BASE-387782 format. One record per residue: residue in one letter; x, y, z of N, C-alpha, C, CB in turn. Coordinates in steps of 0.001 Angstrom, whole numbers, plus 500000, padded with zeros to 6 digits. Each point is the difference from the previous one (the first is absolute). Glycine has a CB too. Example, Ala and Ser with C-alpha at 12.3 -4.5 7.8 and 13.67 -1.06 7.14 Angstrom:
2
A513190494310507800499110501190500000500900501200500000498108498827501246/S501542502223498034500820501190500060499230501090500730501184499372497855/
end
This chain:
418
M937614903294707077500891500043501209501233499319499254498145499817502221/N503119500352498044501213499495499369500415498859501247500836502506498405/L498550496395501233500018498973501012501300499820500427498158498933499141/Q502947500676500461501179499880500415500466501078500787500268498699498250/A499664502618501226500366501265500949499356499512501255500007502095498235/Y498535497752501577498755500014501222500761498939501068497355500326498285/M503052498366501368500744498882500954500969500318500661499537498622498753/L501219502226500442501747500126500184499164501132501602502284500048496423/G497172501123502960499693500639501152499435499148501383499610501808498160/V499578497354501494498993499163501475501364499041500101496553499771499454/G504743500314500147501029498742500573501050500669500852499814498416497841/Q500205503248501401500836501089501038499334500331500684501268500846498951/Q497708499791501657499399499776500844499995499097501035499359500903498568/A500297497954501221499952498943500743501003499521500630498608499686498820/R502193500365500166501999499845500805500139501745501359501864498741496318/E497691502309503619500249501204500706499159499469501020500502501997498317/A497967497325501493499498500150501230500467498827500744498090501339499250/A502473497444500228500750498487500892500763500723500938500453498040498073/Q500523503166501364501117500629501150499476500865501023501645500042498323/V497192500325501586499352500728500940499504498951500873499450501971498582/L499325496666500646499915499386500927500869499084500960498461500546498690/A502370499002500508501023499444501025500905500549501433499978499153497755/R499493502065502083500538500545501194498728500853501077502516500218498348/T496126499191501177499271500383500731499581499263501012499692501103498450/S499648499366502785499788499366500969499192499045500072500611501559500620/T499325497544500258498904499299500570498623500448500219501736499230500835/G498051502053499819498617500427500693499594500510498333500461500963503272/D500443499864495685499666500980499059499392498807498638502180502327500985/K498299496728499254499538498893498878498397499689500410502676498691499682/N497350500849501714498676499646500636499112501471499942501148497905501769/K499491502713498223498951501522499615499514500065499082500952501217500803/A500012498539498466499341499663498247498981499270500290501997499781498477/L498154498712501687499429499091499859498569500059500491502136499112499942/E497230501648501434499178500295500548499455500691498990500767499761502105/G499966501805497633499343500479499205499262499723498317501361501002501830/I499401498388497852499249498677499024498969499515499876501341499464500220/A498295499705501473499129499642500275498798500866500170501532498568500584/Q498579502444499946499189500889500530499515500749498495501298500212502722/Q499272499808496215499566500549498708498999498786499225502458501626499834/L497952497124500324499041499121499377499003500187500996501433498295498726/E498191501800502218498916499807501073499249501089499721501190498858501811/Q499400502240497902498967501142499376499248500130498976501207500791500800/H499792498284498397499941500469498198499710498551499699502019502205499310/D497065496855501364499528498678499396498774500608498910500568498181502448/E498567502927497663499114499587499237500610500772498400497828499673502284/P503179500978497370500271500280499064500980498582499784499453502843500185/L500865496424500343500788498651499909498938499159499360501625500180502155/L497389499804498149499211498894499693499427500674498637499435498858502605/A500411502313497305499227500599498866501379499492498492498299502713501932/A502769498150498552501180499343499034500001498244499581501496502045501304/N498042497384499670500195498843499735498945499339498844501060500066502416/A497653500243497972499043500070499548500104500174497959499332500937502989/N501457500357497144499895500084498798500723498929499419499605502239500181/D501838497736500156500611498754500027499256498335499778501305501791501490/L498238498105498992499257498709499762498966500295499170500505499029502049/E498936501657497536498885500588498847500847499734498523498748502273501739/S502400498608498279500923499710498606500441498363500219501212502834499677/G498920496730501426500361498361499982499028498878499211500962500621502370/T497971499995498086498730499409499764499591500146498656499426500378502186/A500912500579497152499765500136498433501226499594499262498407501923500289/K502302497535500392501861499912499108499723498338500079502352502452501187/G496662496854499623499596498878500142500989499555501130498949499700497588/L501611500670503008500900499440501030499464498817500743500868502216500234/E499610496554499872499834498776501027499336500599501403502287498643498954/N496962500326501250499336500320500997501121499800501773497449499152497967/A503620500457501362500766499136501053501249501975500161499806495771498840/L500434505078499874500811500618499907499002501530500549501718498199498018/L497034501667501815499065501007500745499793499697501216498945500466498264/D501683498355502380499716499933501535501160500330500416498364498346500240/R503039501447499080500930501093500728500111501059499719500986498789500343/L498583501822498520499763501108500195498907501315500786501192498618498376/A497858500714501957498990500096500959500280500670501333499296498080498902/L500493502622501507500135501175501230498478500329500532502294501294498811/N497759497801502509499242500451500975500456500772501161499000498295499227/D499618501371501810499961501120501027501568499063501428496070501107499386/A503376497596500019500670498778500921501931500150499369497037497793500061/R502794502086498397501363500305499975500635501099500039499772498519499165/I500074502541500901500264501335500112500581499973501712497923501025497882/K501022498637503161500597499592501186500842499177500126498504500497500565/N501777498630498521501501499240500006500956500357499482499153498561500064/M501078502239499174501406501102499613499609500804501399500320500445496715/I498657500307504076500365500587500720500851499098501503498004501685498578/D501704497616501559500156499270500809501576499109500109497285500225499702/G502820499544498765500957499659499879501218500944500260498651498582498763/L501394503140500688500762500896500170500120500428501829499335500648497151/R499554498839503325499976499942501869500889499089500560497644500396500155/Q501753498148499342501621499047500284501480500572499630498530497983499369/M501582502443500016500975500403499052500790500957501345498492499955497031/I500611501015503163501067500878501142499977499566501322499675502005498871/A499952496811501415500349499102501286500568499207500018498737500289500567/L501824499123498034501433499543499901501558500480500399498493499425498514/P502170499935502036501353500483500191500619500374498595500252498522502153/D500809502616498141500255500681498566501390499079499941498797502959499965/P501352496731498828501184499271499844501072500850499607498777498104499474/I501025502732499800501226500845499819500615500482500822499294500390498589/G502419499397501559500948500357500931500407498775501030499031502439499703/G500125496765500106500032498617501080501604499383499688496906499148499813/I503738501000501280501447499705499685500006498559500899501231502812499650/T499331496127499650499988498690500763501240499058499507497289500159500240/D502762498772500475501550499640500081500807500715500239499720498871498865/L500901501803501876500823500602500364501327499142500717497990501727499979/N502782498486500030501221499007500791501380500791499583498691497285499730/Y501850502291501133501752500461500490500641498674498718499974500813503779/R500844500055495133501151499291499416500851499725501294499971501178497508/P501120498058502274501587499882500264500532501507500018500314497548498693/S499511502837500126500922501611500304499579501066500503500888499618498430/G497840500160502111499320500951500471498441500510499485502441500386500401/I497881499543498160498862500765499569498551499061500529501585501166497673/Q497177499705501970498983499294500376499020499997498596500354500652502779/V499598498092496706498793499896498918498922499385500018501365500198498990/G497622500624500503498524499791500080499366500316498580499980500645502583/R498604499432497509499445500611498496498790500386501160500797498317497053/M499089502505501364498920500969500506498839499731498606501881502185501610/R496649498311498982498831499628498996499888501408499267498526498054501543/V501395502071497272499877501289499310499004499533498888502487501130500540/P497005499814498867498900500250498762500269499331499183499562501891500167/L499993497466498615500548499567498812500045501404498969499011497293500453/G500376503956499504499964501264499610499017499998499422501921500508499944/V497673499333498504498960500513499374499230498833499396501201502174499638/V497526497228500851499461498805499407498814500266499473501063498668501385/G498938500665497192499173500260498762498803498761499908502284501236498660/I496663499268501247498979498838500609499154500034498481499707500492503279/I499789498275496307499402500027498899498839499405500363501825500060498588/Y496862499992500668499278498993501046498676500419498620501076500170503673/E497727498924496767499290499802499582498304500125500799502272498951498778/S496873501700500671497972499652500531500703500226501420498123497558498238/R502473502126502921499550500484500881500286501257500787499727497986499698/P499454503188500749500296501169500140500696499989501582498017500898498117/N501353497949502562500622500132501169501878499774500461497271499310500179/V503049500178498656501773499641499917500595501901500088500017496987497727/T499144503819501727500503501305500161500501500738501280498610499934498284/A500066499740502348500065500647501299500910498659501261497145501792499189/D502701497047500375501193499200500791501763500174499552497832498153500197/A502159501646498420501463500536499972500032501050500038500753498719499040/A498696502380501010500936501479500513500065499785501277499267501849498496/G499635497956502368500803499356501506500907498926500843498434500887499718/L501627498359499467501307498987500115501163500930499485498709497523499463/C501505503391499207500649500179499608500827501213500770498738498713498219/L500238501844502364499896501527501145500935499528501470496878500881499189/K502301497976500751500654499568501878501228499387499530497692499176501716/S502416500177497808501724499308499555500760501259499366499226497227499153/G500634503922500718500883500543499664500393500399498172500394498830502543/N498608501018496651500060499838498544499045500821499426500754497813500119/A500060503118498757498947500363499671499187498938498465501182502629501355/T497938497725498487499427499317499017498838500340498951500851498772501635/I499227500469497048499499500733498828499294498640499392501991502206499573/L496713497830500556499138499443499888499179500445498392500224499752502903/R499542499146496208499408499686498926498936498711500001502111501142499137/G496703499793500756498879498784500392499155500067498552499655500345503096/G499766498674496934499012499475498606499586501048499433499050498078500813/S500609502174498159498832501032499285498753500065500339501027499735498365/E498539498870502317499001499509499991499513500709501598500635497696498085/A500111502187502435499936501119501389500647501043500678499368498478500206/I500477502517498425501035501250499685498695501212500835501768499106496854/H497566501182503118499144500861501101499930499370501852498288500582497422/S501558498365502626500298499280500868501598499984500973498108498976498325/N502863501343500744501313500083500173500123501438500377500683498108498424/Q498677503075501002500719500936499937499272500811501145500875499736497464/A497602499787502883499414500022501293500425500047501471499028499118498490/I501718499477501034500769499480501435501198500893499705499248497195500505/A501108502848498607501878500791499607499513501535501084500967499158496203/K498376501296503196499265501765501034499926500052501205498489500450498676/C501326497846502059499790500256501318501407499732500653497410499398499921/I503139499272499536501239500122500369500888501779499697499740496920499455/Q500606503516499952500681501235499522499595501026501309499784499526497014/A498744500593503474499729500955500668500471499329501334498117501183498481/G501640497477501710500847499475501196501744500884500011498413497130499692/L502247502037499656501399500345499751500124501762500256500297497707498051/T498848503326501209500140500961499937499803500949501823499327499225496969/A499918500403503472499240500003501162501003499609501479497757499271498210/A503430499550501363500828499906500711501315500133500055498503499224500182/G501829501894498855500811500783499403501118499355499006499416501359502008/L500190496962497272501002499692499188499564500418498707500811498220501365/P500031501662497945499802499698498236498940499607499444501826499410499996/S497443501057499114498563499596499446500707498513499006498340503123499804/T502656497172499879500673499197498904500975498727500324499844502255498921/A499940497439502445500298498613500950499216499056499268500263500973502465/V498069499695497396499477498726499320499212500827498329499347498199503024/Q501204500998496048499367500710498941499579498727499180501414502407500019/V497063498071499588499439499282499208499505500326498788499786499257501731/I500824500231497280500782499865498519498024500484499415503026497206499995/E496494504092499505499370500363499467499114499401498584501494501372501472/T499494498463497425499556499646499197499509498515499854501168501895499487/T498155497990499672499234498155499752501173499300498645496401500804500374/D504539500169498936500753499353499404500855498954499922499445501507499917/R500410497253499807500576498796499893501586500183500274498063499224498343/A502271501724500739501718500369499681500389500541501458499962500909497114/A499488499332503894500409500842501437500766498502500565497521502279500679/V502045496539498976500413498809501062501164500130498911497766498140501443/G502235501773497092501647499816499994500842500911500442499682498919498351/E499807502397501734500982501066500683500289499859501044499408501306499040/L500099498222502005499944499637501296501178498758500321497282500807499952/I502135498522499141501209498460500200501120500356499719498751498247499291/R501903502997500077501412499978499598500709501266500699499423498777497643/L499684501748503163500563500917500807501125500182500897498192500006499618/S502799499217500327500669499164500445501297500950501184499204498188497427/E500564503062501869500346500618500790499712500855501303500565499428498164/Y497972500398501968498907500707500694499302498690500975499522502081497771/V500789496744501536498380499619500588501108498165500619496882501646497403/D503044497995503718501013498976500508499337498733499801501104501449501739/V497622498556498361499250498682499810498600500295499487501304498866501888/I498425499883497800498538500374499098498994498611500291501386501577497636/I497384498826503093499230498814500010498762499981499490501118499592501640/P498544499290497510499017500058498963498793499164501101501769499961497197/R497435500184502656498419499510500710498979500267498917500477500730502608/G498948497733497156499076499962498365500113498751499786500487502127498726/G498811497781500333500378498557498835501324499321499581498282501032499019/K501614497543500750501408499516499241500588500705499313499388498336499884/G499574502235498816500534500642498872501119501511500162497525498822499059/L502035501590502088500343501376500506501168500050500599497930500481500292/I502334497704500748501386500117500692500934499392499376499146500124501910/E500188498747496864500981499737499399500953501410498749498403497298500634/R500764503568499146500305500747499204501051500876501170497639499769498049/I501933500929502835501331500313500497501150499512500444498760500941500187/T501286497471500432500964499844500061500598499380498734499489500134502278/K499942499788496916501350499993498605500545501659499579498576497551498547/E500527503457501746500835500822499580500551501141500509499101499092498686/A500639500707503056500053501168500960501739499975499967497358499729501780/R503385501600498395501079499397500210500234500951501024500729498808497861/I498486500647503594500071500370501261499304498666500514500023502797499830/P500756496762501676499491498736500790498650499697499993501646500374501365/V497662498936498658498485499665499985499750499142501488499824499815496991/I499241500819503716499181499461500883498987498935498902500203502380502003/K499292496657498538498694499351499249499955498647500254500016501504498170/H498819498296501669499287498409499756499436499778498556499156499957502517/L501034499073496918499015499677498760498304499605499980502336499210499419/D497526499986501646498751498946499783499385499816501508501186498509497798/G497710501492502365499931499886501449499369498568500244499740502662500431/I500516495997498880499732499012499977499641499150501722501403500473497408/C497934499749502901500142499335501589498907498920500149500822502309501186/H500137497014499813499386498708500486499174499739500997501601499545499269/T497749499815501549499353499496501059500179498211500045498266502342499805/Y502681497051500863499678498596500446498991499610500905502011499896499611/I497191499141499955499428499441501579500479498905500005497931500928500367/D502322498700500760500736498759500527499483499402500211501183500466500605/E498911497616499411498916499299500822499677500163501791500691498375497943/Q500199502407502248500062500211501564499787501237500241501462498416500447/A497449502688498512499619501348500222498514499500501004501219501506497300/D498713499673503545498573500251500740499100500201498540500876501437502706/F498415497763497045499181500193498777499339501605499903499421497212500148/D500001502537500905498738501318500633500974501424499024499059498914503659/K502212500965497122500853500724499688500371500434498855500316499241501528/A500153499477497742500152500210498728499231500436499013501069498789500665/I497977500708499468498652500756499213499952501297500040498695498377500487/A501274502400500684500201501797500413501046500348499409499206500163502200/I501939499189497692501163500645499454500031499808498389501280499581502314/A498386499727497217500150499578498826498847500459499461501414498218500407/Y497795502407500223498281500739498890500737501552500359496729498147500689/N504143502256500587500092501267500011501181500122499060498926500473502319/A501780499262497410501055499791499642500084500510498068500129497925502449/K498807501293497182499094500252498481499073501223500257499794497302499250/T499481502715501321498815501012499810500184501034500777498470498467499519/Q502498501949501358500324501118500912499768501468499033501952498314501580/R498814501629497218500035500597499224500816498924498596499737502339502027/Y499465497946496479501095499450499643501235500456498669498198498392501162/G501495503085499039501112500807499143501024499989500641498757501402499014/T501996498087501513501240500435500965501059498645499725498379501541502221/C502897499157498023500972498957499754500265498920501104500971501734498610/N498270498641502277500136498825501331498985498894500265500964501844501129/T497894498280497992499259499310499781499841498598499185499675502100500589/M500134496880500592500337498781498865499472499283499192500905499905501116/E499698499599498034499888499717498635499952498644499742501046501907499542/T499390497373501073500217498839500147499621499423501479501658500448498133/L497201498126501893499983499400501115500650498225500276497932501968499963/L502618497619500764500897498756499790499001499551501293503041500539498847/V496417497912501200499487499460500364500766498842500838498547501064498327/A501570498053502778500720499123500194498655498675499545502098501505502055/E498212497768497168498968499083499654498909498694500721501744500837498490/S499561499450502387499090498968501462498825500892501202502777498404500159/C497192503349499216498913500559500717499046500503498775501462500717502303/A498960499063496504499565500922499144498355499823499764502502500035498950/A497076498797501047498732499534500053499178500733501386500945497606498659/Q499377502518502540499600500849500916499769501337499523501077498657501452/I500318502014498139499894501345500122499321500997498265502416499383502271/L497870499800496579499944500811498978498419499937499645502610499628499217/P496243499897501197498515500033499363499571500903500877499466497709499060/P500680502442502169499763501432501235500727501065499162500213498765502746/L500889501449497329500678501108499625499476500086498492502147499786501738/A497621499306497233499626500420498675498949501153500171500476497613498978/A498056501659501953499289500624499785500042501395500535499163497990499646/K501658502253501317500167501595500736500426500455498750500794499901502697/Y500108499969496430500566500625498892498594500174498820502804498790500620/E496696500265499270499300500036498967498468501052500365501322497329499248/A498497503214502092499519500945500391500504501121499841499293498739501059/E501999501297498651500682501272499524500202499895498945500888500520501546/Q498387498933497450500753499756498355501238499775499764498702501290499353/V501629498024501521501682499701499611499928498753498524501093500288503289/E499462499808496310500451499056498393500997499478500648499566501372497678/L500052496904502569501385499081500235500466499546499110499529499395501621/R501489500041498393500701499177498932501148498547501090500056502931497756/G499729496025501873500528499201500744500870499299499065498221499962501675/C502577499060499031500621498933499353499098498819499869502105500826500823/P498161498066498633498564498434499543499587499616501380501181498437497669/A499732501522503173499833499643501575499006500982500460502434499152500488/T497806501824499462499033501246500404498344500441499126502742500913500622/Q497749498387498169498703500460499762498985498398500155501007502472498142/A499599496491502546499657498794499844498675500488501590502920498125498491/L497685503016502497499129499863501163498971501391499441501988498760502310/L498811501650496677498698501598500048499696500022498121501478502309502655/P497762496809497121500162499517498435499294501176498870499787497163500939/N499747503794500218499423501371499154501335501167499464497469499818501805/I503482499795498767501269500954499763500747500224498893500154499481501821/K500599501250497464500840499479498933501502499412500109498562501599499058/L501709497620499800501235499099500311501574501144499753498353497263498909/A502234503133502257500784500300500152501467499845498771498387499719502306/T502003501718497118501289499046499008501054500670500601499054499486497421/D502067500452501596501566500397500881499780500925499935501719498853499705/E497848502263499686500267501467499786499285500233501497499945500616496924/D499163498691503465499050500687501131500977499944501259497415499135499062/W503441499595501008500784500475501523501264501372499603499825496854501199/D500539503459497846500716501372499651499064500798499699501926499235499184/T496939501367501173499330501039500186499255500480500946500247499562498386/E500658502116501630499357500753500991498784500729499726502050500109500725/Y496270499309499704498958500196499545499411501554499953499909497589500692/L500604502954500785499259501299500333498567499746499572502062501592499654/A497046497941500946498950499469499274499173499163500989501339500033497806/P497579499401502252499089499368500525500141498350499559498598502374500050/I503006497014499680499873498651499222501021499375501085499492500579497039/L500467498268503293501001499209500989500016498765499153499442500950502579/S501817499221497504500865498367499334499964499058501537502375501284497763/I497506497188502226499747499131500907500561499054499609498293500725500693/R502763498425499991500813498978499968500176499258501067500838501072498585/I499047497369501381499450499295501040501842499187499841496292499787499820/V504647500256501236500810500066500015500401498488501171499783502915498934/K501092496105500974499794499060500878500640500400501245499783498374498278/D501354502278501901500622500234501189500344501316500231500704497951499890/L500306502869501363501019500864499748500887499983498940499749500020501946/D500892499106498072500906499685499002499421500340498572500948498207501560/E498014501580498149499448500321498451499569501435499690499113497683499980/A500600502835501512499459501142499951501086501083499862498082499054501248/I502841500509499542501451501266500039500344499619498508501386500037502896/E498644499209496522500729499649498403499072500814499143500910497318500258/H497724502450499984498961501023499269500563501538500270497725498289500435/I502279502201500632500452501383500297501271499937499291498860500476502301/R502566498686497797500936500672499782499951500180498044501351499031502771/L497540500496496894499921499666498686499580500942499169499720498076500659/H499051502529500163498841500826499362500094501382501067498169497653498972/S502666502446502322499694501270500482500611500957499561499478499154501573/S500142502553498511500560500887499732501031500379501115498095500445498538/Q501762499036502636501157500103500868499275501545500831502506498605498127/H495940501214501699499599501541500982499541499595501254499122501467498119/T499790497630501835499636499800500963499244498497500222500140502580499975/D499939496508500821499826498488500178499621499702501356501650499502498316/A497249499516501921499306500126501389499916498143500040498228502985499970/I501840496673501348499681498356500162498748500260501708503408498467498708/I495604500880501355499291499748500518500019498625500833499275501626498441/T501572498121502598500123499266501100499747500104501296501080499679498729/E498667498785501794499917499895501093501556499643501001497388499451498968/N503623500246499710501110499246500403501174500638499885498921498240499478/W501997502531501344500718500740499945501290499330499789498532501405501131/S501764497469498792501131499540498913500011500255498677500110498481501249/R498860501133498152499401500374498615500088501532499551498386498080500458/A500811502246500773500069501924499575501332500117499910498059501240501386/R503151498423499625501221500322499824500745499969498959499744499567501667/R499848499375497828500525499466498449499845501066498983499258497604500409/F499353502350499982499582501017498572500527501602499907497673498572500036/L502424501622501592500817501418500170501157500061499519499086500368501765/T501717498174498309501362500327499379500431499821498454500470499392502254/E498762499540497568500007499411498205499060500708499075500394497589500726/V498749503557499903499063500601499003501312501646499992496491498572500804/D503780501406497846501056500973499705499249501297499478501829498103499412/S497025502435501368499654501493499975499752500948500854499429499212498645/S500321501962500836500457501350500524499162500126501311500557501178497585/S498306497874502507498807500000501094499651498645500285498996502111499241/V501570496747501579499361499068500165498788499895501176502132499311498900/M497047500085501290498879500108500893499796499005500678499116501259498799/V500140498455502437499807498717500356498243500201500883503300499227500177/N495748500680499582498665500008500610499697500774499745499986499118501341/T499834502279497509499769500871499397499825500088499162500534500411500872/S498243501096498603500140500312498715501233500856499130497696499712500765/T502517499787498157501255500890499214499433501081499797501196498431498780/R497614502217501367499506501365499996500787500984500892497796499005499532/F502645500351502021501011500797500426501120500293499344499226499337501601/A501604500435497363501087500253499804499849501368499149500818497479500311/D499512503405500792499938501699499737500656500677500826498033499993499253/G502385500929500370500668500833501083499316500623500931501375500308498606/F497399500007501163498938500553501266499619498991500689499017501723498910/E500887497320500750499640498621501400501310499512500737497973498744498504/Y503154501447500567501479499351500490500348501461501022501107498162497314/G498090502611503154500141501510500556501493500449499478498383499641502397/L501814500846496517500701500779499044499746501188499773500231498377499206/G498137502208501160499593500825499573499195500377498815501485499967501284/A499053499287497341499640499892499019501137498943499586498621502305499787/E500674497885498726502193499086499038499591500942498821500720496293500282/I500389503606499435500594500655498743500259498994498847501117501712501509/G498419497079498966499870498736498938500586498984500479500005501174498149/I499757497679501017500495498541500675501117499811499221497823498798500688/R503395500688500011500965499320499084500189498595499573500837501639500852/T499507497539498050500038498802500342501388499534499639497539499752499792/D503387501205499568501504499564500152500307499758501729500800501614497555/K500779498401502502500447499648501185500996501084500482499567497566499443/F500735503375499754500671500696500364499539501536500157501354498188499178/H499127502712502163499944501076500178498790499614501215501031501292497458/A497733498828501702498666499829501298499531498689499119498886502963501122/R500678496728499634499133498829499541498216499990500994502938498370499420/G496082501229499582498527499902500784499452501659499797500754497813502213/P498222502395498812499501501353500106501297500820500039497738499414501262/V502177501674498093501320500986500015499425501498501252500931499219496598/G498943500626504179499618501146500452501517501264500433497488498208500885/L502466502344500447500952501332500185501677499293499932497933501629501903/E502465496786498894501224500211499882500828499270498558499646500273502777/G499038499245496182500364499468498633500335501202499115498458497925500228/L501316503018500075500112501780499884501049500445499996498422500396500999/T502764498819499886501034500744500607501130499661499977498737500530501074/S502467499631498713501069498923499737501036500333501038499610499682497394/Q501679499434502726501167500319501219501278500469499442499130498170501471/K501273502895499803501336500249499075501062499895501328498986501909497665/F502076497668502154500848499886501107500359501004500184500588498246499825/I499547502070502028500667500995500569501346499720500801497748500861499977/V503237499347500333500934500294499973500477500827501485499528499709497328/L500688499976504020500199501277500873501429499950500442497556500127500884/G503060500511499132501585500202500659500303501256501088500787499068497574/D500159500707502446500917501252501047500888499902499676499329500148501795/G501708500160496990501225499929499502500523499346499357500053500659501154/Q499407497927498788501032499077499912500275499869498132499164498569502759/I501875501195497099500789499655498869500110498365499427501242502133500970/R498576497387498232500491498753499511501103500047499907498498499507499051/Q502399499202501844501108499776499664500446499110498818499963500566502147/
end
């Protein structure tokens, strides 16, 4: 295979498909989404078989358990993909919406129209569900997409791609509206991020190394987040039963995700009441705890946390714990160590909650709930294309609106500028 020629062809086909999608009706886009959902339902057994192939290969290569967990498909995860697509059908189509239309003194009307970005390139590792989620979001928002999954998920991704293309074709849309790169050659990534003539934005989803590389080398704008170092702060005025349940869920509901809590902060005045019962629950799940000296004094069997721990995204059953004096110290710790992904406070004091919401500068800030809710599906976006921790264009889970832009429109009736 001539990789450069192959990737150039993919880019050209995506640009042509984007022109079709930009004028495709909401009904036809929804028809395609339903067609893809039905294909996934009808082909669940081939999907699971392809995924088993990938898991077997990954295990033989010595992939870590967290990576294998992200790679794995099961009936529930396939259902989540299908539910996500159908939730997208129910969402309003953002394309073509006109806002802020106002008359100017000259008599012209000036407003803004929401439009697709064009062609979205997505580079991701491990999680095959991204293939369906990304395809659906890009399709509903009128964008063509080029998907480059990790080599560890090649069979799963190609099996999902067949369902996607069958759904597109049945709806009368070009199958090239969603293209899943067929080669595992790592050089394909380098080619994709240089296709500035055909690709409008790149979205990397994966480990820090991948995202740093894409950010450094891409010649195309990038939507990304580097780390998911998420915090939960248990305030002295928290409901303790609520706090324990939330902190337990935020860490153990799933380990290998970017919205999993990695650091627990506890007010010193309630630490003796909170930490022993919470530590017992973590111990039952075999979560390794690492704490500051004050935490060790309460939990003598845990490891001492190092400076590096406060800046580490474990993606594993490991949790760092720090006892802080008060809300001020908790906010300062988050300011120094958060990746600006998701941070939460557990408190019954609304004034303190409001301070936390105002002063913590993360893409999602939560009160009295688990950081695991920082997710496009849970936010009602249908699914997410990724989570952006930068501040421009889109921030937090990127759904349909995050995959669009706006252009000015001007309506006149013969006016000329004097």
